[in-house]
All heavy atoms as an XYZ file, in Angstrom:
603
protein
N     -23.662    -18.938     46.965
C     -23.913    -19.915     45.913
C     -22.663    -20.084     45.073
O     -22.064    -19.113     44.664
C     -25.065    -19.471     45.025
C     -26.372    -19.345     45.778
C     -27.557    -19.115     44.884
N     -27.408    -17.967     44.021
C     -28.179    -17.740     42.977
N     -29.144    -18.548     42.671
N     -27.987    -16.694     42.212
N     -22.347    -21.330     44.821
C     -21.143    -21.653     44.063
C     -21.508    -22.505     42.858
O     -22.376    -23.377     42.941
C     -20.138    -22.408     44.952
O     -19.826    -21.596     46.080
C     -18.856    -22.706     44.203
N     -20.830    -22.247     41.759
C     -20.991    -23.044     40.539
C     -19.607    -23.437     40.050
O     -18.631    -22.716     40.258
C     -21.716    -22.249     39.460
N     -19.540    -24.589     39.413
C     -18.304    -25.055     38.806
C     -18.476    -24.987     37.299
O     -19.473    -25.485     36.761
C     -17.984    -26.495     39.247
O     -17.941    -26.527     40.678
C     -16.647    -26.956     38.696
N     -17.517    -24.356     36.644
C     -17.575    -24.150     35.199
C     -16.337    -24.754     34.547
O     -15.209    -24.429     34.927
C     -17.640    -22.650     34.892
C     -17.468    -22.217     33.435
C     -18.588    -22.766     32.556
C     -17.398    -20.695     33.344
N     -16.564    -25.639     33.607
C     -15.490    -26.187     32.776
C     -15.629    -25.544     31.410
O     -16.690    -25.648     30.784
C     -15.631    -27.707     32.634
C     -15.367    -28.454     33.912
C     -16.375    -28.635     34.852
C     -14.106    -28.974     34.181
C     -16.135    -29.315     36.031
C     -13.862    -29.661     35.361
C     -14.877    -29.830     36.274
O     -14.637    -30.512     37.444
N     -14.574    -24.842     30.967
C     -14.655    -24.187     29.665
C     -13.334    -24.267     28.926
O     -12.282    -24.449     29.517
C     -15.120    -22.743     29.791
C     -14.169    -21.811     30.495
C     -14.814    -20.438     30.692
N     -13.904    -19.466     31.229
C     -13.317    -18.504     30.517
N     -13.571    -18.382     29.238
N     -12.488    -17.647     31.093
N     -13.443    -24.125     27.609
C     -12.300    -24.298     26.718
C     -11.638    -22.956     26.428
O     -12.297    -22.013     25.986
C     -12.776    -24.939     25.408
C     -11.711    -25.104     24.377
S     -12.280    -26.026     22.902
C     -13.755    -25.174     22.429
N     -10.331    -22.897     26.703
C      -9.514    -21.747     26.329
C      -8.238    -22.311     25.708
O      -7.306    -22.682     26.418
C      -9.183    -20.843     27.540
C      -8.286    -19.688     27.109
C     -10.460    -20.321     28.201
N      -8.252    -22.424     24.388
C      -7.109    -22.955     23.657
C      -6.224    -21.802     23.198
O      -6.682    -20.656     23.145
C      -7.589    -23.769     22.450
C      -8.541    -24.931     22.747
C      -8.946    -25.620     21.455
C      -7.927    -25.908     23.714
N      -4.976    -22.079     22.858
C      -4.087    -20.999     22.411
C      -4.654    -20.189     21.242
O      -4.438    -18.990     21.155
C      -2.810    -21.730     22.003
C      -2.825    -22.984     22.809
C      -4.273    -23.363     22.940
N      -5.396    -20.852     20.355
C      -5.923    -20.167     19.173
C      -7.435    -19.986     19.186
O      -8.017    -19.549     18.202
C      -5.504    -20.921     17.910
C      -6.047    -22.345     17.888
O      -6.439    -22.855     18.954
O      -6.070    -22.955     16.805
N      -8.085    -20.307     20.317
C      -9.548    -20.207     20.356
C     -10.044    -20.133     21.794
O      -9.725    -20.996     22.613
C     -10.176    -21.423     19.663
C     -11.671    -21.444     19.725
N     -12.459    -20.570     19.003
C     -12.522    -22.214     20.427
C     -13.730    -20.821     19.266
N     -13.803    -21.815     20.124
N     -10.836    -19.104     22.076
C     -11.542    -19.011     23.354
C     -13.012    -19.227     23.044
O     -13.609    -18.491     22.255
C     -11.324    -17.639     24.025
C      -9.851    -17.450     24.360
C     -12.191    -17.511     25.279
C      -9.499    -16.087     24.890
N     -13.586    -20.252     23.642
C     -14.975    -20.600     23.356
C     -15.907    -19.478     23.818
O     -15.946    -19.150     25.005
C     -15.334    -21.904     24.060
S     -17.070    -22.338     23.865
N     -16.684    -18.885     22.900
C     -17.583    -17.803     23.286
C     -18.717    -18.269     24.201
O     -19.231    -17.484     25.001
C     -18.119    -17.282     21.950
C     -17.934    -18.415     20.991
C     -16.731    -19.170     21.463
N     -19.093    -19.532     24.108
C     -20.152    -20.044     24.971
C     -19.668    -20.154     26.417
O     -20.436    -19.968     27.358
C     -20.669    -21.385     24.449
C     -21.259    -21.267     23.080
C     -20.548    -21.703     21.978
C     -22.504    -20.699     22.876
C     -21.062    -21.577     20.692
C     -23.032    -20.567     21.601
C     -22.317    -21.006     20.503
N     -18.388    -20.461     26.603
C     -17.808    -20.484     27.932
C     -17.752    -19.094     28.539
O     -18.041    -18.901     29.725
N     -17.398    -18.112     27.725
C     -17.388    -16.719     28.178
C     -18.798    -16.307     28.588
O     -19.006    -15.661     29.620
C     -16.820    -15.798     27.074
C     -16.961    -14.333     27.455
C     -15.367    -16.146     26.779
N     -19.782    -16.700     27.787
C     -21.186    -16.373     28.078
C     -21.647    -17.038     29.371
O     -22.308    -16.411     30.202
C     -22.068    -16.816     26.911
C     -23.533    -16.538     27.114
C     -24.292    -16.791     25.808
N     -25.706    -16.690     26.035
C     -26.550    -17.719     26.041
N     -26.104    -18.935     25.813
N     -27.830    -17.551     26.261
N     -21.295    -18.306     29.558
C     -21.689    -19.011     30.785
C     -21.099    -18.322     32.015
O     -21.786    -18.142     33.023
C     -21.249    -20.472     30.723
N     -19.845    -17.928     31.932
C     -19.195    -17.231     33.050
C     -19.914    -15.923     33.345
O     -20.190    -15.598     34.503
C     -17.717    -16.974     32.720
C     -16.973    -16.116     33.728
C     -16.577    -16.895     34.952
C     -15.502    -16.206     35.773
N     -15.923    -15.057     36.531
N     -20.261    -15.171     32.308
C     -20.972    -13.898     32.488
C     -22.348    -14.119     33.117
O     -22.765    -13.350     33.997
C     -21.088    -13.176     31.152
N     -23.062    -15.159     32.680
C     -24.379    -15.459     33.258
C     -24.267    -15.800     34.741
O     -25.070    -15.335     35.552
C     -25.033    -16.623     32.505
C     -25.549    -16.339     31.095
C     -25.894    -17.655     30.394
C     -26.760    -15.428     31.149
N     -23.276    -16.611     35.086
C     -23.080    -16.988     36.487
C     -22.697    -15.780     37.330
O     -23.224    -15.595     38.437
C     -22.024    -18.084     36.595
C     -22.442    -19.455     36.059
C     -21.230    -20.355     35.901
C     -23.485    -20.094     36.968
N     -21.795    -14.957     36.811
C     -21.397    -13.747     37.539
C     -22.604    -12.841     37.772
O     -22.805    -12.335     38.882
C     -20.313    -12.984     36.775
C     -18.948    -13.659     36.817
O     -18.719    -14.526     37.690
O     -18.111    -13.308     35.974
N     -23.404    -12.639     36.733
C     -24.576    -11.761     36.829
C     -25.600    -12.289     37.829
O     -26.318    -11.510     38.465
C     -25.216    -11.578     35.460
N     -25.659    -13.607     37.977
C     -26.606    -14.228     38.911
C     -26.048    -14.283     40.338
O     -26.711    -14.779     41.236
C     -26.974    -15.626     38.433
N     -24.820    -13.800     40.525
C     -24.249    -13.727     41.871
C     -23.551    -14.983     42.353
O     -23.317    -15.141     43.547
N     -23.212    -15.869     41.436
C     -22.518    -17.093     41.817
C     -21.032    -16.837     42.008
O     -20.434    -16.018     41.302
C     -22.666    -18.175     40.736
C     -23.973    -18.904     40.788
C     -25.086    -18.408     40.131
C     -24.096    -20.088     41.497
C     -26.300    -19.069     40.182
C     -25.298    -20.757     41.551
C     -26.410    -20.256     40.898
N     -20.435    -17.536     42.943
C     -18.988    -17.661     43.016
C     -18.642    -18.793     42.067
O     -19.193    -19.889     42.182
C     -18.533    -18.008     44.449
O     -18.932    -16.951     45.314
C     -17.033    -18.218     44.517
N     -17.761    -18.523     41.113
C     -17.481    -19.485     40.051
C     -16.115    -20.126     40.259
O     -15.101    -19.434     40.332
C     -17.551    -18.819     38.665
C     -17.278    -19.844     37.565
C     -18.906    -18.153     38.455
N     -16.122    -21.448     40.352
C     -14.889    -22.226     40.377
C     -14.628    -22.657     38.939
O     -15.321    -23.518     38.405
C     -15.057    -23.443     41.282
C     -13.843    -24.329     41.353
C     -14.110    -25.585     42.172
O     -14.706    -25.493     43.244
O     -13.708    -26.653     41.690
N     -13.656    -22.014     38.306
C     -13.395    -22.277     36.896
C     -12.335    -23.351     36.706
O     -11.334    -23.373     37.418
C     -12.902    -21.010     36.196
C     -13.986    -20.070     35.806
C     -13.485    -19.025     34.846
O     -12.952    -17.999     35.322
O     -13.611    -19.228     33.615
N     -12.583    -24.202     35.737
C     -11.612    -25.197     35.296
C     -11.408    -24.943     33.810
O     -12.309    -25.192     33.008
C     -12.117    -26.616     35.547
C     -12.290    -26.926     36.989
N     -11.282    -27.450     37.758
C     -13.349    -26.741     37.819
C     -11.721    -27.601     39.002
N     -12.965    -27.171     39.054
N     -10.243    -24.429     33.470
C      -9.944    -24.095     32.087
C      -9.330    -25.310     31.395
O      -8.341    -25.873     31.870
C      -8.969    -22.896     32.004
C      -9.546    -21.685     32.747
C      -8.636    -22.569     30.558
C     -10.839    -21.132     32.171
N      -9.948    -25.714     30.297
C      -9.446    -26.817     29.478
C      -8.555    -26.189     28.409
O      -9.030    -25.437     27.556
C     -10.616    -27.583     28.869
C     -11.640    -28.093     29.901
C     -12.882    -28.622     29.208
C     -11.031    -29.123     30.812
N      -7.244    -26.456     28.503
C      -6.256    -25.697     27.728
C      -5.738    -26.386     26.474
O      -4.911    -25.819     25.767
C      -5.056    -25.358     28.622
C      -5.427    -24.487     29.800
C      -4.227    -24.229     30.680
C      -4.643    -23.423     31.893
N      -3.545    -23.256     32.840
N      -6.204    -27.592     26.203
C      -5.767    -28.284     24.992
C      -6.925    -29.123     24.462
O      -7.865    -29.450     25.193
C      -4.566    -29.200     25.286
O      -4.974    -30.304     26.081
N      -6.836    -29.466     23.210
C      -7.876    -30.315     22.611
C      -7.938    -31.654     23.344
O      -9.021    -32.200     23.554
C      -7.548    -30.518     21.115
C      -8.553    -31.347     20.380
C      -9.963    -30.808     20.378
N     -10.079    -29.494     19.785
C     -11.174    -28.744     19.879
N     -12.234    -29.187     20.510
N     -11.216    -27.559     19.325
N      -6.783    -32.161     23.791
C      -6.758    -33.427     24.537
C      -7.507    -33.299     25.861
O      -8.260    -34.208     26.233
C      -5.303    -33.868     24.791
C      -4.530    -34.263     23.529
C      -4.067    -33.066     22.685
O      -3.987    -31.940     23.201
O      -3.800    -33.283     21.490
N      -7.324    -32.183     26.568
C      -8.056    -31.970     27.823
C      -9.556    -31.870     27.562
O     -10.363    -32.417     28.323
C      -7.576    -30.689     28.521
C      -6.244    -30.811     29.204
C      -5.870    -29.539     29.960
O      -6.746    -28.694     30.244
O      -4.675    -29.388     30.276
N      -9.932    -31.173     26.502
C     -11.348    -31.032     26.145
C     -11.950    -32.398     25.841
O     -13.015    -32.766     26.361
C     -11.527    -30.068     24.950
C     -12.963    -30.092     24.439
C     -11.103    -28.656     25.328
N     -11.272    -33.174     25.013
C     -11.780    -34.498     24.637
C     -11.867    -35.428     25.834
O     -12.847    -36.171     25.982
C     -10.902    -35.110     23.541
C     -11.030    -34.383     22.207
O     -12.002    -33.617     22.021
O     -10.144    -34.581     21.354
N     -10.872    -35.395     26.714
C     -10.892    -36.241     27.917
C     -12.045    -35.848     28.824
O     -12.736    -36.712     29.375
C      -9.564    -36.136     28.664
N     -12.292    -34.551     28.978
C     -13.405    -34.083     29.801
C     -14.738    -34.563     29.225
O     -15.591    -35.075     29.952
C     -13.398    -32.547     29.909
C     -14.615    -32.007     30.594
C     -14.690    -31.972     31.976
C     -15.712    -31.570     29.866
C     -15.828    -31.503     32.610
C     -16.849    -31.097     30.490
C     -16.904    -31.068     31.865
N     -14.907    -34.394     27.918
C     -16.165    -34.809     27.285
C     -16.383    -36.316     27.436
O     -17.505    -36.749     27.725
C     -16.189    -34.387     25.818
C     -16.262    -32.876     25.650
C     -16.555    -32.414     24.244
C     -15.506    -32.773     23.256
N     -15.719    -32.133     21.933
N     -15.334    -37.101     27.260
C     -15.446    -38.555     27.437
C     -15.799    -38.910     28.868
O     -16.675    -39.744     29.114
C     -14.136    -39.244     27.049
C     -13.881    -39.251     25.550
O     -14.829    -38.971     24.774
O     -12.731    -39.524     25.153
N     -15.128    -38.279     29.828
C     -15.343    -38.589     31.250
C     -16.768    -38.285     31.692
O     -17.355    -39.031     32.472
C     -14.364    -37.776     32.096
C     -14.535    -37.983     33.597
C     -13.600    -37.113     34.429
O     -12.616    -36.574     33.895
O     -13.871    -36.983     35.625
N     -17.329    -37.192     31.175
C     -18.655    -36.760     31.624
C     -19.773    -37.159     30.666
O     -20.942    -36.880     30.948
C     -18.656    -35.246     31.857
C     -17.814    -34.845     33.024
N     -18.272    -34.870     34.324
C     -16.516    -34.459     33.101
C     -17.306    -34.493     35.136
N     -16.226    -34.247     34.423
N     -19.425    -37.792     29.552
C     -20.444    -38.231     28.605
C     -21.197    -37.087     27.954
O     -22.404    -37.178     27.738
N     -20.485    -36.001     27.658
C     -21.101    -34.840     27.018
C     -20.440    -34.606     25.666
O     -19.340    -35.076     25.407
C     -20.993    -33.576     27.903
C     -21.781    -33.761     29.198
C     -19.549    -33.221     28.214
N     -21.127    -33.852     24.819
C     -20.614    -33.603     23.475
C     -20.001    -32.217     23.322
O     -19.339    -31.952     22.322
C     -21.739    -33.789     22.461
C     -22.214    -35.238     22.401
C     -23.387    -35.445     21.470
N     -23.202    -34.807     20.185
C     -24.193    -34.387     19.412
N     -25.442    -34.541     19.797
N     -23.949    -33.812     18.252
N     -20.276    -31.323     24.275
C     -19.831    -29.940     24.133
C     -19.294    -29.393     25.452
O     -19.582    -29.912     26.530
C     -20.992    -29.028     23.693
O     -22.019    -29.070     24.686
C     -21.563    -29.454     22.354
N     -18.529    -28.330     25.333
C     -18.171    -27.497     26.460
C     -18.663    -26.098     26.099
O     -18.799    -25.786     24.920
C     -16.641    -27.479     26.705
O     -15.983    -26.976     25.553
C     -16.122    -28.842     27.085
N     -18.968    -25.282     27.073
C     -18.745    -25.440     28.507
C     -19.765    -26.376     29.129
O     -20.791    -26.703     28.516
C     -18.937    -24.013     29.035
C     -19.980    -23.439     28.121
C     -19.640    -23.995     26.757
N     -19.463    -26.757     30.366
C     -20.406    -27.489     31.202
C     -20.403    -26.830     32.581
O     -19.345    -26.524     33.125
C     -20.031    -28.965     31.315
C     -20.216    -29.756     30.046
C     -21.671    -29.882     29.621
O     -22.547    -30.119     30.445
N     -21.935    -29.706     28.338
N     -21.609    -26.629     33.106
C     -21.788    -25.977     34.399
C     -22.395    -26.975     35.376
O     -23.324    -27.711     35.027
C     -22.722    -24.749     34.270
C     -22.972    -24.112     35.628
C     -22.143    -23.734     33.296
N     -21.852    -26.977     36.588
C     -22.372    -27.807     37.676
C     -22.750    -26.886     38.828
O     -21.967    -26.012     39.213
C     -21.306    -28.795     38.151
C     -20.913    -29.814     37.110
C     -20.025    -29.491     36.093
C     -21.439    -31.091     37.143
C     -19.652    -30.415     35.129
C     -21.076    -32.031     36.186
C     -20.184    -31.693     35.174
N     -23.937    -27.094     39.372
C     -24.402    -26.334     40.532
C     -24.918    -27.341     41.547
O     -25.745    -28.187     41.214
C     -25.511    -25.334     40.156
C     -24.982    -24.298     39.154
C     -26.056    -24.639     41.403
C     -26.039    -23.349     38.611
N     -24.407    -27.232     42.766
C     -24.830    -28.161     43.814
C     -24.540    -29.606     43.477
O     -25.293    -30.496     43.862
N     -23.473    -29.847     42.726
C     -23.097    -31.205     42.369
C     -23.867    -31.782     41.192
O     -23.593    -32.898     40.758
N     -24.841    -31.026     40.672
C     -25.628    -31.499     39.529
C     -25.187    -30.792     38.264
O     -24.955    -29.577     38.263
C     -27.115    -31.209     39.744
O     -27.599    -31.921     40.849
N     -25.093    -31.564     37.185
C     -24.730    -30.957     35.902
C     -25.931    -30.231     35.338
O     -27.000    -30.799     35.155
C     -24.245    -32.015     34.908
C     -23.699    -31.397     33.618
C     -23.115    -32.446     32.685
N     -24.138    -33.318     32.146
C     -24.897    -33.011     31.080
N     -24.747    -31.869     30.453
N     -25.791    -33.863     30.654
N     -25.752    -28.939     35.068
C     -26.803    -28.127     34.461
C     -26.720    -28.235     32.946
O     -27.720    -28.338     32.266
C     -26.671    -26.643     34.895
C     -26.700    -26.522     36.429
C     -27.733    -25.780     34.242
C     -27.923    -27.086     37.098
N     -25.506    -28.192     32.411
C     -25.297    -28.271     30.971
C     -24.485    -27.100     30.493
O     -23.706    -26.508     31.245
N     -24.690    -26.732     29.222
C     -23.951    -25.639     28.610
C     -24.604    -24.293     28.865
O     -25.493    -24.157     29.709
N     -24.196    -23.296     28.096
C     -24.681    -21.937     28.349
C     -26.180    -21.791     28.093
O     -26.865    -21.082     28.848
C     -23.884    -20.921     27.535
O     -24.001    -21.161     26.153
N     -26.733    -22.453     27.084
C     -28.174    -22.366     26.835
C     -28.966    -22.992     27.979
O     -29.955    -22.421     28.456
C     -28.553    -23.046     25.519
C     -28.053    -22.288     24.299
O     -27.682    -21.093     24.430
O     -28.012    -22.894     23.209
N     -28.528    -24.166     28.432
C     -29.209    -24.829     29.550
C     -29.068    -24.008     30.824
O     -30.006    -23.915     31.617
C     -28.641    -26.236     29.776
C     -28.941    -27.222     28.669
C     -27.952    -27.170     27.504
O     -26.955    -26.419     27.566
O     -28.196    -27.885     26.524
N     -27.902    -23.401     31.014
C     -27.695    -22.545     32.181
C     -28.650    -21.362     32.150
O     -29.263    -21.035     33.174
C     -26.251    -22.047     32.226
C     -25.940    -21.024     33.319
C     -26.173    -21.606     34.707
C     -24.520    -20.502     33.171
N     -28.794    -20.745     31.003
C     -29.705    -19.602     30.891
C     -31.132    -20.012     31.256
O     -31.823    -19.306     31.996
C     -29.649    -19.026     29.479
C     -30.426    -17.748     29.324
C     -30.203    -17.088     27.985
O     -29.960    -17.774     26.986
O     -30.277    -15.834     27.946
N     -31.586    -21.154     30.761
C     -32.936    -21.651     31.088
C     -33.048    -21.968     32.585
O     -34.053    -21.658     33.230
C     -33.284    -22.878     30.255
C     -33.580    -22.549     28.807
C     -34.204    -23.712     28.052
N     -33.255    -24.805     27.837
C     -32.441    -24.883     26.794
N     -32.421    -23.928     25.882
N     -31.636    -25.916     26.662
N     -31.999    -22.590     33.155
C     -31.990    -22.915     34.573
C     -32.111    -21.655     35.431
O     -32.896    -21.620     36.384
C     -30.702    -23.685     34.913
C     -30.529    -23.977     36.353
N     -31.149    -25.054     36.971
C     -29.825    -23.345     37.332
C     -30.830    -25.051     38.259
N     -30.025    -24.031     38.497
N     -31.351    -20.644     35.100
C     -31.383    -19.412     35.879
C     -32.711    -18.704     35.733
O     -33.219    -18.120     36.698
C     -30.226    -18.490     35.463
C     -28.815    -19.006     35.773
C     -27.768    -18.078     35.169
C     -28.607    -19.172     37.264
N     -33.313    -18.733     34.536
C     -34.603    -18.084     34.314
C     -35.714    -18.765     35.098
O     -36.672    -18.117     35.538
C     -34.948    -18.084     32.823
N     -35.579    -20.074     35.318
C     -36.609    -20.849     36.019
C     -36.454    -20.774     37.540
O     -37.375    -21.132     38.268
C     -36.568    -22.304     35.573
N     -35.310    -20.313     37.991
C     -35.032    -20.279     39.447
C     -35.772    -19.157     40.139
O     -36.123    -18.178     39.586
C     -33.521    -20.147     39.685
């Protein structure tokens, strides 16, 4: 099982929700393809492109699951 994770890691801030999403995916046995958003411009461009308001964002099987809270609910329901 593979998941794609987009998360924010800026020079002065590592998003704790992205860290949590990665930990949840690892614990569930997923192979994680990480895409690190390294600047505010990259974060904003990603949010605009995908029509989302927050990062991280997790995709499984080509479907957007959402952020860490949505991921937790998704994994609990599986």
